[in-house]
C-alpha positions in Angstrom: 108.5 94.9 125.9 108.7 95.2 122.1 106.5 93.4 119.7 107.2 93.3 115.9 104.2 92.4 113.8 105.1 90.9 110.5 103.8 88.8 107.6 104.6 85.2 108.2 103.5 82.0 110.0 104.9 79.7 112.8 108.4 81.1 113.2 108.9 82.1 109.6 108.8 85.5 108.0 107.1 85.6 104.6 109.0 86.7 101.5 106.1 88.9 100.4 107.4 91.6 102.7 111.1 92.4 102.7 110.6 95.2 105.3 109.3 92.7 107.8 112.4 90.6 107.2 114.7 93.6 107.5 113.1 94.6 110.8 113.4 91.1 112.3 117.1 91.0 111.3 117.6 94.4 113.0 116.1 93.4 116.3 117.9 90.1 116.3 121.4 91.5 115.6 121.0 94.6 117.8 118.7 93.8 120.7 119.6 90.2 121.4 123.2 91.1 122.4 121.8 93.8 124.7 119.5 91.2 126.3 116.5 93.4 125.4 113.3 91.3 125.3 111.1 91.4 122.2 108.7 89.1 120.3 108.1 88.7 116.6 104.4 88.2 116.0 103.4 86.6 112.7 100.0 88.2 112.7 99.8 88.9 108.9 97.2 91.4 110.0 97.4 94.8 108.3 94.4 96.1 110.3 96.7 96.4 113.3 98.6 99.4 111.8 97.2 102.8 111.1 98.7 102.8 107.6 97.3 99.4 106.7 100.6 97.8 106.2 103.3 95.8 108.0 105.8 95.7 109.7 104.5 97.3 112.9 106.6 97.7 116.1 104.8 98.2 119.4 106.7 99.4 122.4 104.7 98.6 125.5 105.9 100.6 128.5 103.9 103.2 130.5 102.0 103.7 127.2 102.0 102.0 123.8 104.1 103.6 121.1 103.7 102.6 117.5 106.2 102.6 114.7 105.2 101.6 111.2 107.4 100.6 108.3 111.1 99.9 108.2 112.4 103.4 108.2 110.4 104.5 111.3 111.3 101.2 113.1 115.0 101.4 112.3 115.2 105.0 113.3 113.6 104.3 116.7 115.8 101.3 117.4 118.9 103.1 116.4 118.2 106.2 118.5 116.6 104.6 121.6 118.5 101.4 122.0 122.1 102.6 121.7 124.9 100.2 121.8 128.2 100.0 119.9 128.8 96.4 120.8 126.6 94.8 118.2 126.9 94.1 114.5 124.6 97.0 113.7 126.1 100.4 113.0 123.7 103.0 114.3 122.9 106.0 112.1 124.4 108.2 114.9 127.7 106.6 114.4 127.9 107.5 110.7 129.4 110.7 109.6 127.1 113.4 108.1 128.1 112.3 104.6 127.6 108.6 105.4 124.2 109.4 107.0 123.1 111.1 103.8 124.3 108.2 101.7 122.6 105.7 104.0 119.3 107.6 103.7 119.8 107.9 99.9 120.3 104.2 99.6 117.2 103.4 101.5 115.3 105.7 99.2 117.0 104.2 96.1 116.0 100.7 97.1 112.5 101.8 97.8 112.1 103.4 94.4 113.9 100.8 92.3 114.5 97.3 93.7 111.1 97.3 95.4 109.4 97.4 92.0 111.6 94.6 90.8 110.4 92.6 93.8 106.8 93.5 93.0 107.3 92.2 89.5 109.0 89.0 90.6 106.3 88.1 93.1 103.1 89.4 91.7 103.4 90.1 87.9 105.7 87.1 86.9 103.0 84.6 86.0 104.9 81.5 87.2 105.8 82.9 90.6 102.4 84.5 91.3 100.2 81.7 90.2 102.3 78.8 91.5 103.7 80.3 94.6 102.9 83.8 95.9 99.1 83.6 95.7 99.2 80.2 97.5 101.0 81.7 100.4 98.0 83.7 101.4 96.1 80.5 102.0 98.4 79.9 104.9 98.2 83.4 106.3 94.5 84.4 105.9 91.1 82.7 106.3 88.2 82.7 103.8 87.4 85.0 102.0 90.4 87.3 102.8 92.8 84.7 101.4 91.4 85.5 97.9 90.9 89.3 98.3 94.4 90.2 99.7 96.6 88.6 97.0 94.4 90.0 94.3 94.8 93.5 95.9 98.6 93.1 96.0 98.6 91.8 92.5 96.7 94.8 91.1 98.8 97.2 93.1 102.0 95.6 91.7 100.8 95.7 88.1 100.3 99.4 88.5 103.5 100.1 90.4 105.9 98.2 88.1 104.8 100.6 85.3 106.8 103.3 87.1 110.0 101.5 85.9 108.6 100.5 82.6 107.8 96.8 83.3 104.5 95.3 82.1 103.9 98.1 79.7 104.0 97.3 76.0 102.1 100.1 74.4 104.1 103.3 74.8 103.2 106.8 73.5 105.5 108.6 71.1 106.8 111.0 73.7 107.6 108.3 76.3 111.2 108.6 77.6 111.4 104.8 77.5 110.8 104.6 73.8 108.5 102.2 72.0 108.8 98.6 73.0 106.3 97.3 70.4 106.1 98.2 66.8 102.9 100.1 65.8 102.0 97.3 63.3 102.3 94.7 66.1 99.9 96.8 68.3 97.4 97.0 65.5 97.6 93.3 64.8 97.1 92.6 68.5 93.9 94.7 68.6 92.5 93.0 65.5 93.3 89.5 66.9 91.7 90.3 70.2 88.4 90.6 68.3 88.6 87.3 66.5 85.6 85.0 67.1 86.2 81.2 67.0 84.3 79.6 64.2 85.1 76.0 65.2 86.6 74.0 68.0 89.9 73.7 66.1 89.9 77.4 65.4 89.3 78.1 69.1 92.3 76.0 70.0 94.4 77.8 67.5 93.4 81.2 68.9 94.1 80.1 72.5 97.5 78.7 71.5 98.4 81.9 69.7 97.3 84.0 72.7 99.4 81.8 75.0 102.4 82.3 72.7 101.9 86.1 72.7 101.6 86.1 76.5 104.8 84.1 76.8 106.7 86.4 74.5 105.4 89.4 76.4 106.5 87.9 79.7 109.9 87.0 78.3 110.3 90.6 77.1 109.4 91.9 80.6 111.8 89.5 82.3 114.6 90.7 80.1 113.9 94.3 80.8 113.7 93.4 84.5 117.2 92.0 84.4 118.4 95.0 82.4 117.1 97.3 85.2 118.5 95.0 87.9 121.9 95.2 86.2 121.8 98.9 86.5 120.8 98.9 90.1 123.3 96.4 91.3 126.1 98.1 89.3 125.3 101.3 91.2 125.5 99.6 94.6 128.9 98.1 93.6 130.1 101.5 92.5 129.0 103.0 95.8 131.1 100.4 97.6 134.2 101.4 95.6 133.6 105.1 96.2 133.3 104.5 100.0 136.1 102.0 100.1 138.7 102.9 97.4 141.5 101.0 99.1 139.5 97.8 99.7 141.3 94.6 98.5 137.9 92.9 97.7 135.3 93.7 95.1 132.4 94.0 97.5 131.9 94.0 101.3 130.2 96.1 104.0 129.6 99.6 102.8 130.3 101.7 105.9 132.1 99.7 108.6 134.0 96.4 108.5 131.9 93.6 110.1 129.0 95.9 110.8 125.8 96.5 108.8 123.8 99.7 108.4 120.0 100.1 108.1 120.2 100.6 104.3 122.2 97.4 103.9 119.7 95.5 106.0 116.9 96.7 103.7 119.0 96.0 100.6 119.8 92.4 101.5 116.2 91.7 102.7 115.0 92.5 99.2 117.6 90.3 97.6 116.7 87.5 100.0 113.1 87.7 98.7 114.1 88.2 95.1 116.3 85.0 95.1 114.1 82.8 97.2 114.9 79.2 96.1 111.3 77.9 96.3 110.1 80.4 93.6 109.2 78.5 90.4 111.1 81.1 88.3 114.5 81.8 89.7 115.8 83.8 86.8 117.0 86.6 89.1 119.1 84.3 91.2 120.7 82.8 88.1 121.5 86.2 86.7 123.1 87.5 89.9 125.3 84.3 90.2 126.4 84.8 86.6 126.8 88.6 86.2 127.6 89.8 89.7 129.6 86.9 91.4 131.4 89.1 93.9 128.4 91.0 95.0 126.2 87.9 95.2 128.8 85.8 97.1 129.0 88.5 99.8 125.3 89.2 99.8 124.3 85.6 100.0 126.7 85.0 102.9 125.3 88.0 104.8 121.7 86.9 104.1 122.5 83.4 105.4 124.1 84.8 108.6 121.2 87.2 109.2 118.6 84.5 108.7 120.4 82.2 111.1 120.3 84.9 113.8 116.5 85.1 113.8 115.8 82.4 116.4 112.4 80.6 116.8 112.2 81.4 120.5 111.5 85.0 119.6 108.4 84.2 117.7 104.8 83.9 118.9 101.5 83.4 117.2 98.9 86.1 117.1 96.1 86.0 119.7 92.7 87.6 120.2 92.1 90.7 118.1 95.6 90.2 116.5 94.3 87.2 114.6 93.3 88.0 110.9 89.9 86.3 111.2 86.7 87.2 109.5 85.1 88.1 112.8 88.0 90.5 113.7 87.8 91.9 110.2 84.2 92.9 110.7 85.0 94.3 114.1 87.7 96.5 112.7 85.5 97.6 109.8 82.7 98.8 112.1 85.0 100.3 114.6 84.2 97.8 117.4 87.9 96.8 117.8 90.8 99.1 118.3 94.4 98.0 118.6 
């Protein structure tokens, strides 16, 4: 029996974790046709894994085996649940060159598009304040529902700096160049020290600060789109290199009508990036306008993959799986082991 622990609630996988979504897609397209039983557990409980993150796959046979993260889970499924009669192209069925490209694409997504997703969900003010942070109210009890989103937000703010997002004060030797004029930086520092001398003056300071914050966010969003443009263009170029005689602009990378592990992860990220309920859907609009061929194919695949994840495969967490305050204390003091 296989159990996949993910972020989510009541038969729905959360957009906060593309890897959870990619793993659910993988099990659905590869194990369901083989009649292999599994459950998707929307535990939203990172204490269950040794690494403190989800997704987590448990294989319960004569002993319990654990696999954490998309790469480890996809490797295990590809190797130990072999079948060529599904829509998943196993790593073993790729040539040596294709396997290298597949691994490289997974690494590329993890070091580029993952940070775009971090920015979109946790650094973009509209999306974080009006949507992402509120999701944790559904997944976690008090006080964890406040601690966890703040932890994710702080982590994202640091991580997006790796691709130059959210950073406005750059040193002279930065390879990214200066995003803000030195005079602007000096003025900002001076304005931060202003003291309101009247109620009207206080309102003016607040309004000016809001305007500055909006300008800064707009600048970051534009840079986000510039980076995304580069990333998607490279994926399109990869398709053309792998399929030079293809009559279409974009399709499956390695095999017709079959999807690889790297493609599952890629589309899981784009599913989360373009989620329609996000207040700020600037990424979705950009893809529709600038990459129509890529997005038409990607959105079709995403829709098909989502429809393949059936409600009957889900179950709610139980016992020590539940992310409750009592269980949190138990895990902290070592009273509970999973």
